[in-house]
C-alpha positions as CSV (number, residue, x, y, z in Angstrom):
1,M,-45.2,-95.6,-118.4
2,Q,-45.9,-98.2,-115.6
3,Y,-44.2,-101.0,-117.6
4,F,-40.8,-99.5,-116.8
5,S,-41.6,-98.1,-113.4
6,G,-41.2,-99.5,-109.9
7,R,-43.6,-96.9,-108.5
8,F,-46.9,-98.6,-109.2
9,K,-48.4,-101.7,-107.5
10,E,-51.3,-102.2,-109.9
11,K,-51.5,-102.5,-113.6
12,A,-53.1,-99.7,-115.5
13,D,-56.7,-100.1,-116.4
14,K,-57.4,-100.9,-120.0
15,L,-59.6,-97.9,-120.2
16,I,-56.7,-95.5,-119.2
17,L,-54.4,-97.4,-121.5
18,D,-56.7,-96.7,-124.4
19,F,-57.4,-93.2,-123.4
20,H,-53.7,-92.4,-122.6
21,S,-52.2,-94.1,-125.6
22,S,-51.0,-92.0,-128.6
23,I,-49.5,-94.9,-130.7
24,G,-52.5,-94.8,-133.0
25,F,-51.4,-91.5,-134.4
26,D,-47.9,-90.8,-133.3
27,Q,-46.5,-93.9,-134.9
28,R,-45.9,-91.8,-138.0
29,L,-43.1,-90.2,-136.1
30,Y,-41.1,-93.5,-136.0
31,K,-38.4,-92.3,-138.4
32,Y,-37.8,-89.1,-136.5
33,D,-37.8,-90.9,-133.2
34,I,-35.1,-93.3,-134.4
35,L,-33.0,-90.5,-136.0
36,G,-33.2,-88.6,-132.7
37,S,-32.2,-91.7,-130.7
38,I,-29.2,-92.3,-133.0
39,A,-28.0,-88.7,-132.5
40,H,-28.6,-89.1,-128.7
41,V,-26.7,-92.4,-128.5
42,K,-23.8,-90.8,-130.4
43,G,-23.8,-88.0,-127.9
44,L,-23.8,-90.5,-125.0
45,A,-20.7,-92.1,-126.5
46,K,-19.0,-88.8,-127.2
47,G,-19.4,-87.9,-123.5
48,N,-18.1,-91.3,-122.5
49,I,-21.4,-92.1,-120.8
50,I,-21.6,-95.4,-122.7
51,S,-18.9,-97.3,-124.5
52,Q,-18.2,-97.1,-128.2
53,E,-19.2,-100.8,-128.5
54,E,-22.6,-100.1,-126.8
55,K,-23.2,-97.1,-129.0
56,N,-22.4,-99.2,-132.2
57,L,-24.8,-102.0,-131.1
58,I,-27.6,-99.6,-130.2
59,E,-27.2,-97.6,-133.4
60,K,-27.0,-100.7,-135.6
61,T,-30.1,-102.2,-134.0
62,L,-32.1,-98.9,-134.3
63,I,-31.3,-98.8,-138.1
64,E,-32.5,-102.4,-138.3
65,I,-35.7,-101.5,-136.5
66,L,-36.2,-98.6,-138.9
67,D,-35.8,-100.9,-141.9
68,D,-38.2,-103.5,-140.4
69,I,-40.9,-100.8,-139.7
70,E,-40.6,-99.5,-143.2
71,N,-41.0,-103.1,-144.6
72,G,-44.1,-103.7,-142.5
73,K,-42.4,-106.3,-140.2
74,I,-43.2,-104.6,-136.9
75,K,-46.6,-104.1,-135.3
76,F,-46.8,-101.5,-132.5
77,S,-48.6,-102.2,-129.3
78,I,-51.0,-100.0,-127.4
79,A,-49.5,-101.5,-124.2
80,Y,-46.5,-99.3,-124.7
81,E,-48.5,-96.2,-125.1
82,D,-46.5,-94.2,-127.7
83,I,-44.0,-94.5,-130.5
84,H,-41.1,-93.7,-128.2
85,M,-41.7,-96.5,-125.7
86,N,-42.6,-99.0,-128.5
87,I,-39.3,-98.5,-130.2
88,E,-37.4,-98.6,-126.9
89,K,-39.2,-101.9,-126.0
90,I,-38.3,-103.4,-129.4
91,L,-34.7,-102.3,-128.9
92,I,-34.5,-103.9,-125.5
93,D,-36.1,-107.1,-126.7
94,R,-33.4,-107.4,-129.3
95,I,-30.3,-106.5,-127.4
96,G,-31.2,-106.8,-123.8
97,D,-29.9,-104.5,-121.0
98,V,-27.7,-102.5,-123.4
99,G,-30.9,-101.1,-125.0
100,K,-31.9,-99.7,-121.6
101,K,-29.0,-97.3,-121.7
102,L,-30.5,-95.4,-124.6
103,H,-32.7,-93.4,-122.4
104,T,-29.8,-92.2,-120.2
105,G,-29.9,-88.4,-119.9
106,R,-33.1,-88.1,-121.8
107,S,-36.8,-87.8,-121.1
108,R,-39.9,-88.4,-123.3
109,N,-40.5,-84.7,-122.9
110,D,-37.4,-83.6,-124.9
111,Q,-37.8,-86.7,-127.1
112,V,-41.3,-85.9,-128.3
113,A,-40.4,-82.2,-128.7
114,L,-37.5,-83.3,-130.9
115,D,-39.6,-85.7,-133.0
116,M,-42.2,-83.1,-133.6
117,K,-39.6,-80.5,-134.7
118,L,-37.9,-82.9,-137.1
119,F,-41.3,-83.9,-138.5
120,A,-42.5,-80.3,-138.8
121,K,-39.2,-79.2,-140.5
122,D,-39.7,-81.8,-143.2
123,E,-43.4,-81.1,-143.7
124,V,-42.7,-77.3,-144.0
125,K,-40.2,-78.1,-146.8
126,I,-42.6,-80.4,-148.6
127,I,-45.4,-77.8,-148.5
128,Q,-42.9,-75.2,-149.7
129,S,-42.1,-77.5,-152.7
130,F,-45.8,-77.6,-153.6
131,L,-45.9,-73.8,-153.4
132,I,-42.9,-73.6,-155.7
133,E,-44.8,-75.8,-158.2
134,L,-47.9,-73.7,-157.9
135,L,-45.9,-70.5,-158.4
136,D,-44.3,-72.0,-161.5
137,E,-47.7,-72.5,-163.0
138,I,-48.8,-69.0,-162.0
139,K,-45.7,-67.6,-163.7
140,I,-46.5,-69.5,-166.9
141,L,-50.1,-68.1,-166.9
142,G,-48.7,-64.6,-166.3
143,E,-46.3,-64.8,-169.2
144,E,-48.9,-66.1,-171.6
145,N,-51.6,-63.6,-170.7
146,L,-50.0,-60.1,-170.8
147,K,-52.5,-59.1,-173.4
148,T,-55.5,-61.1,-172.2
149,Y,-57.9,-58.4,-170.8
150,M,-60.6,-59.1,-168.3
151,P,-62.8,-57.1,-165.8
152,G,-61.4,-56.4,-162.4
153,F,-63.9,-56.5,-159.6
154,T,-64.8,-54.7,-156.4
155,H,-67.9,-55.7,-154.4
156,L,-68.2,-58.4,-157.2
157,Q,-69.1,-55.6,-159.5
158,K,-67.1,-54.8,-162.7
159,A,-64.7,-52.0,-161.7
160,Q,-61.8,-51.5,-164.1
161,P,-60.1,-53.5,-166.9
162,I,-57.0,-55.4,-166.0
163,S,-55.0,-58.1,-167.7
164,F,-55.3,-61.8,-166.7
165,S,-51.6,-61.6,-165.9
166,H,-52.2,-58.9,-163.4
167,Y,-55.0,-61.0,-161.9
168,I,-53.1,-64.2,-161.6
169,L,-49.9,-62.5,-160.3
170,A,-52.0,-61.1,-157.4
171,Y,-52.4,-64.7,-156.2
172,G,-48.7,-65.1,-156.9
173,E,-48.0,-62.4,-154.3
174,M,-50.2,-64.2,-151.8
175,F,-48.4,-67.6,-152.3
176,K,-45.0,-65.9,-152.1
177,R,-46.0,-64.5,-148.7
178,D,-47.2,-68.0,-147.6
179,F,-43.8,-69.4,-148.6
180,L,-42.0,-66.8,-146.6
181,R,-44.2,-67.2,-143.6
182,L,-43.3,-70.9,-143.6
183,E,-39.7,-70.1,-144.0
184,N,-39.8,-67.8,-141.0
185,A,-41.5,-70.5,-138.9
186,F,-38.8,-72.9,-140.1
187,E,-36.0,-70.6,-139.0
188,L,-37.5,-69.9,-135.6
189,M,-38.0,-73.6,-134.8
190,N,-34.6,-74.7,-136.1
191,Y,-33.1,-75.3,-132.7
192,S,-32.8,-78.7,-131.0
193,P,-34.5,-79.5,-127.7
194,L,-32.6,-82.8,-127.3
195,G,-30.8,-82.7,-124.0
196,A,-33.4,-80.6,-122.2
197,A,-34.6,-83.8,-120.6
198,A,-37.7,-83.6,-118.5
199,L,-37.5,-79.8,-117.9
200,G,-34.2,-78.9,-116.2
201,G,-31.5,-80.5,-118.4
202,T,-29.4,-83.5,-117.4
203,T,-26.5,-84.2,-115.1
204,Y,-24.7,-86.2,-117.8
205,P,-22.0,-84.5,-119.9
206,I,-24.0,-84.4,-123.1
207,D,-22.7,-82.0,-125.9
208,R,-26.0,-80.5,-127.1
209,E,-24.2,-78.5,-129.8
210,Y,-22.9,-81.8,-131.2
211,T,-26.3,-83.6,-131.2
212,A,-28.0,-80.5,-132.7
213,S,-25.6,-80.4,-135.6
214,L,-26.0,-84.2,-136.2
215,L,-29.8,-83.5,-136.6
216,G,-29.4,-80.5,-138.9
217,F,-30.4,-77.8,-136.4
218,K,-28.7,-74.4,-136.1
219,G,-27.9,-75.2,-132.5
220,P,-29.5,-76.3,-129.2
221,T,-32.4,-74.5,-127.6
222,L,-31.3,-72.0,-124.9
223,N,-33.7,-72.8,-122.0
224,S,-34.5,-76.4,-121.1
225,L,-37.9,-75.5,-119.5
226,D,-39.0,-73.7,-122.6
227,S,-37.6,-76.5,-124.8
228,V,-40.1,-79.1,-123.5
229,S,-43.1,-76.8,-123.2
230,D,-42.8,-74.9,-126.5
231,R,-45.4,-75.6,-129.1
232,D,-45.3,-72.1,-130.6
233,Y,-43.7,-73.5,-133.8
234,L,-46.6,-75.8,-134.4
235,I,-49.1,-73.0,-133.9
236,E,-47.1,-70.7,-136.1
237,I,-47.0,-73.3,-138.9
238,M,-50.7,-74.0,-138.5
239,S,-51.4,-70.2,-138.6
240,S,-49.3,-70.0,-141.8
241,L,-51.2,-72.9,-143.2
242,S,-54.5,-71.2,-142.3
243,L,-53.5,-68.2,-144.4
244,L,-52.3,-70.5,-147.2
245,I,-55.6,-72.3,-147.4
246,M,-57.5,-69.0,-147.1
247,H,-55.7,-68.0,-150.3
248,L,-56.5,-71.4,-152.0
249,S,-60.1,-70.9,-150.9
250,K,-60.3,-67.4,-152.4
251,F,-58.8,-68.6,-155.6
252,S,-61.2,-71.6,-155.6
253,E,-64.1,-69.3,-155.1
254,D,-63.0,-67.3,-158.2
255,L,-62.7,-70.5,-160.2
256,I,-66.2,-71.6,-159.1
257,I,-67.7,-68.2,-160.1
258,Y,-65.7,-67.6,-163.3
259,S,-66.5,-71.2,-164.6
260,S,-70.2,-70.8,-164.1
261,N,-72.5,-70.3,-167.1
262,E,-73.2,-66.8,-166.1
263,F,-69.5,-65.8,-166.4
264,N,-67.8,-68.5,-168.5
265,Y,-64.5,-66.7,-168.1
266,I,-62.6,-69.9,-167.6
267,E,-63.2,-73.6,-167.8
268,I,-62.0,-76.2,-165.3
269,S,-60.9,-79.4,-167.0
270,D,-63.1,-82.5,-166.9
271,G,-60.4,-84.2,-164.8
272,F,-61.1,-81.8,-161.9
273,S,-64.9,-81.7,-162.3
274,T,-67.8,-84.0,-161.6
275,G,-71.3,-84.7,-163.0
276,S,-74.7,-84.8,-161.4
277,S,-76.5,-88.0,-160.4
278,I,-79.7,-86.7,-162.1
279,M,-78.9,-83.7,-164.3
280,P,-76.8,-84.8,-167.3
281,Q,-75.8,-81.3,-168.4
282,K,-74.0,-80.5,-165.1
283,K,-70.3,-80.0,-164.8
284,N,-69.6,-79.3,-161.1
285,P,-66.4,-77.7,-159.8
286,D,-66.3,-80.1,-156.9
287,A,-62.5,-80.1,-156.5
288,A,-62.5,-76.3,-156.0
289,E,-65.5,-76.5,-153.6
290,L,-63.9,-79.2,-151.5
291,I,-60.7,-77.0,-151.1
292,R,-63.0,-74.1,-150.1
293,G,-64.7,-76.5,-147.6
294,K,-61.6,-77.8,-146.1
295,T,-60.5,-74.3,-145.1
296,G,-62.8,-74.5,-142.0
297,R,-61.1,-77.7,-141.0
298,V,-57.6,-76.2,-141.0
299,Y,-58.9,-73.1,-139.1
300,G,-60.5,-75.5,-136.5
301,N,-57.2,-77.3,-135.9
302,L,-55.5,-74.0,-135.3
303,M,-58.1,-72.8,-132.9
304,G,-58.1,-76.2,-131.1
305,L,-54.4,-76.1,-130.4
306,L,-54.4,-72.4,-129.4
307,T,-57.2,-73.2,-126.9
308,T,-55.3,-76.3,-125.6
309,M,-52.2,-74.3,-125.0
310,K,-53.6,-71.1,-123.6
311,G,-53.9,-72.0,-119.9
312,L,-51.3,-74.7,-119.3
313,P,-48.8,-74.2,-116.5
314,L,-45.2,-73.9,-117.7
315,G,-43.6,-77.3,-118.3
316,Y,-44.8,-80.4,-120.1
317,N,-48.4,-81.4,-119.6
318,K,-50.3,-84.4,-121.1
319,D,-52.7,-81.9,-122.7
320,M,-49.9,-81.2,-125.2
321,Q,-50.4,-84.7,-126.7
322,E,-53.4,-83.1,-128.5
323,D,-51.0,-81.2,-130.7
324,K,-50.3,-84.1,-133.0
325,E,-53.6,-85.1,-134.5
326,A,-54.4,-81.4,-135.2
327,F,-51.0,-80.8,-136.7
328,F,-50.9,-84.0,-138.7
329,D,-54.4,-83.3,-140.1
330,S,-53.6,-79.7,-141.1
331,V,-50.4,-80.7,-143.0
332,D,-52.1,-83.6,-144.7
333,T,-55.1,-81.5,-145.7
334,I,-52.9,-78.7,-147.1
335,K,-50.8,-81.1,-149.1
336,G,-53.9,-82.8,-150.5
337,C,-55.4,-79.4,-151.4
338,L,-52.2,-78.2,-153.0
339,K,-51.8,-81.3,-155.2
340,V,-55.4,-80.9,-156.5
341,F,-55.2,-77.2,-156.9
342,I,-51.9,-77.4,-158.9
343,G,-53.6,-79.9,-161.2
344,M,-56.6,-77.6,-161.7
345,V,-54.4,-74.6,-162.5
346,K,-52.2,-76.6,-165.0
347,T,-55.3,-77.6,-167.0
348,L,-57.2,-74.4,-166.7
349,K,-58.6,-73.0,-170.0
350,I,-58.9,-69.2,-170.3
351,N,-61.7,-68.0,-172.5
352,K,-60.0,-64.9,-173.8
353,D,-62.7,-63.8,-176.2
354,I,-65.3,-63.9,-173.5
355,L,-63.1,-62.0,-171.1
356,L,-62.6,-59.3,-173.7
357,L,-66.3,-59.1,-174.4
358,A,-67.0,-58.8,-170.7
359,C,-64.7,-55.8,-170.6
360,K,-67.0,-54.0,-173.0
361,E,-70.0,-54.3,-170.7
362,G,-70.5,-52.7,-167.3
363,F,-68.8,-49.3,-168.0
364,I,-65.5,-50.5,-166.6
365,N,-63.7,-47.7,-168.5
366,A,-65.8,-45.0,-166.8
367,T,-62.9,-43.9,-164.6
368,D,-60.9,-43.4,-167.8
369,V,-63.6,-41.0,-169.1
370,A,-63.2,-39.0,-166.0
371,D,-59.4,-39.1,-166.3
372,Y,-59.7,-37.9,-169.9
373,L,-61.8,-34.8,-168.9
374,T,-59.3,-34.1,-166.0
375,I,-56.4,-34.1,-168.5
376,K,-58.4,-31.7,-170.7
377,G,-58.6,-29.2,-167.9
378,L,-61.6,-30.1,-165.6
379,S,-61.2,-30.8,-161.9
380,F,-61.6,-34.5,-161.1
381,R,-64.7,-34.0,-159.1
382,D,-66.4,-32.2,-161.9
383,A,-65.2,-34.8,-164.4
384,Y,-66.5,-37.6,-162.0
385,K,-70.0,-36.0,-161.9
386,I,-70.2,-35.6,-165.7
387,T,-69.1,-39.2,-166.3
388,G,-71.8,-40.4,-163.9
389,E,-74.4,-38.5,-165.9
390,I,-73.0,-40.1,-169.1
391,V,-73.2,-43.6,-167.7
392,K,-76.8,-42.9,-166.6
393,Y,-77.7,-41.7,-170.1
394,S,-76.0,-44.7,-171.7
395,I,-77.9,-47.2,-169.5
396,E,-81.2,-45.5,-170.3
397,N,-80.4,-45.6,-174.1
398,K,-78.8,-49.0,-174.1
399,L,-75.4,-47.6,-175.2
400,T,-71.9,-48.2,-174.0
401,L,-69.1,-45.6,-173.6
402,D,-67.6,-47.0,-176.8
403,T,-70.8,-46.7,-178.9
404,L,-71.8,-43.3,-177.6
405,S,-71.4,-40.8,-180.5
406,I,-69.0,-37.8,-180.1
407,T,-72.1,-35.6,-180.6
408,E,-73.7,-37.2,-177.5
409,Y,-70.4,-36.8,-175.6
410,K,-70.3,-33.1,-176.3
411,K,-73.8,-32.6,-174.9
412,F,-72.2,-33.3,-171.5
413,S,-69.0,-31.4,-172.0
414,P,-67.2,-29.4,-174.8
415,Y,-63.9,-31.0,-173.6
416,F,-64.7,-34.2,-175.5
417,F,-63.0,-34.9,-178.9
418,E,-62.6,-37.8,-181.2
419,D,-59.5,-39.0,-179.3
420,V,-61.7,-40.0,-176.4
421,Y,-62.3,-43.4,-178.0
422,K,-58.7,-44.3,-178.2
423,Y,-58.2,-43.0,-174.7
424,I,-60.9,-45.3,-173.2
425,S,-60.1,-48.4,-175.3
426,I,-59.7,-51.4,-173.1
427,E,-56.0,-51.9,-174.0
428,N,-55.2,-48.3,-173.4
429,C,-57.1,-48.4,-170.0
430,V,-54.9,-51.2,-168.9
431,E,-51.6,-50.1,-170.4
432,K,-51.6,-46.4,-169.3
433,R,-51.8,-47.4,-165.6
434,L,-48.0,-47.0,-165.3
435,S,-47.8,-46.4,-161.5
436,F,-45.6,-49.0,-159.9
437,G,-47.6,-52.1,-159.3
438,G,-50.3,-51.1,-161.8
439,T,-51.8,-53.0,-164.7
440,A,-49.4,-51.8,-167.5
441,S,-47.4,-54.5,-169.2
442,K,-44.2,-52.8,-168.0
443,N,-45.2,-53.4,-164.4
444,I,-46.3,-57.0,-165.1
445,K,-42.9,-57.8,-166.5
446,I,-41.3,-56.4,-163.3
447,Q,-43.6,-58.7,-161.3
448,L,-42.6,-61.7,-163.5
449,D,-38.9,-60.9,-163.2
450,E,-39.3,-60.7,-159.4
451,L,-41.2,-64.0,-159.4
452,T,-38.5,-65.6,-161.5
453,L,-35.9,-64.5,-159.0
454,F,-38.0,-65.5,-156.0
455,L,-38.4,-69.0,-157.5
456,K,-34.7,-69.4,-158.2
457,R,-33.9,-68.5,-154.6
458,A,-36.7,-70.7,-153.2
459,K,-35.5,-73.7,-155.3
460,E,-31.9,-73.2,-154.2
461,N,-33.0,-73.0,-150.5
462,L,-35.0,-76.3,-150.9
463,L,-32.1,-78.1,-152.5
464,N,-29.8,-77.0,-149.7
465,Y,-32.2,-78.5,-147.2
466,I,-32.5,-81.8,-149.1
């Protein structure tokens, strides 16, 4: 910041100005920089470091600058390097030497740390609001599809029948964890670095508890050196976002597979599909594919910041300027993906008849045949072996476990009776898995009740923040 310094004899080279400058991307922090400055100037006045009149003039002018920025009346300059110095220069231009008092007892080190925390707090809450909206849609699908049966998969092979509610609520659990991870990151970062100055605090009598409360923090950070060098909160949020987009990517992969002609379990609406430039029959799940593709981008941002931070000496270093573009890109990418994904889920069509038909192929009730024999008195291992032989026989004779006659069943074991057909019906296979967390409707209703309660608390939490 040579423009405010008496240390340098020569002007900075344009090359270093361009290379050094962050105004091209950190200008989006303007609101948080001004809010932080208003809190700081109030703290200066409270400590009698500046007069009440000076405080009023600076605060009034900062509010005017904020209004002018939001109305497009201000153009930032690369000559002043970053958003902090741009706003301070505009302030000084408007009110003269009184504006120079704003930076008393403050460094850009605690200033940028404060701006990023304020920005990150708001972004976390915005992303959580999208997660609430997504979970609301998942809850609706869960309530509507208690008796919609579908194959459950392992190794992408049909395994056992489940309900679509059970399937969709599995993703509900993932997104609940994503919400809670972001909440944890929010709580850990909710302490104000303002007043830490460059690294060792300030000699001025600034009440850090007061300025922290003005800005909605729990309190001030405890160690001034950690305050200016900490970027853990950004890394933790980006890690949480990486898990969140991983879940979106997994879900997108399911939608891509299940909407293909080979499956046709679900249909993505035309509004979230595209056509081919040459093949008129095509309906491509581009939105889901793009979300899946953007996952690598969010992972890359996380790895980039982790790598930047891993070897820095303690204290502020210019390398840390690299946190902004990576963090901005991650939150923007996540918000864009969530908006699109919520729209896809809202308009998703479930092909219930095809799902039920798919349950009757692939021997997905074979485990239930083995369970039937076990209940009749055989050991599970013997029952498992016999069932495998029955499946082999059925494949060779183009039969299913439902179309195999009781006479044929008895060839494999005398323990089979007519009640086997009811026992291995798809509905019964789903409904008799009563162990907690299993597929039975009783358990699904517990999950839905828990999700309802979770959403109620989450919405209250969000309203309290707003």
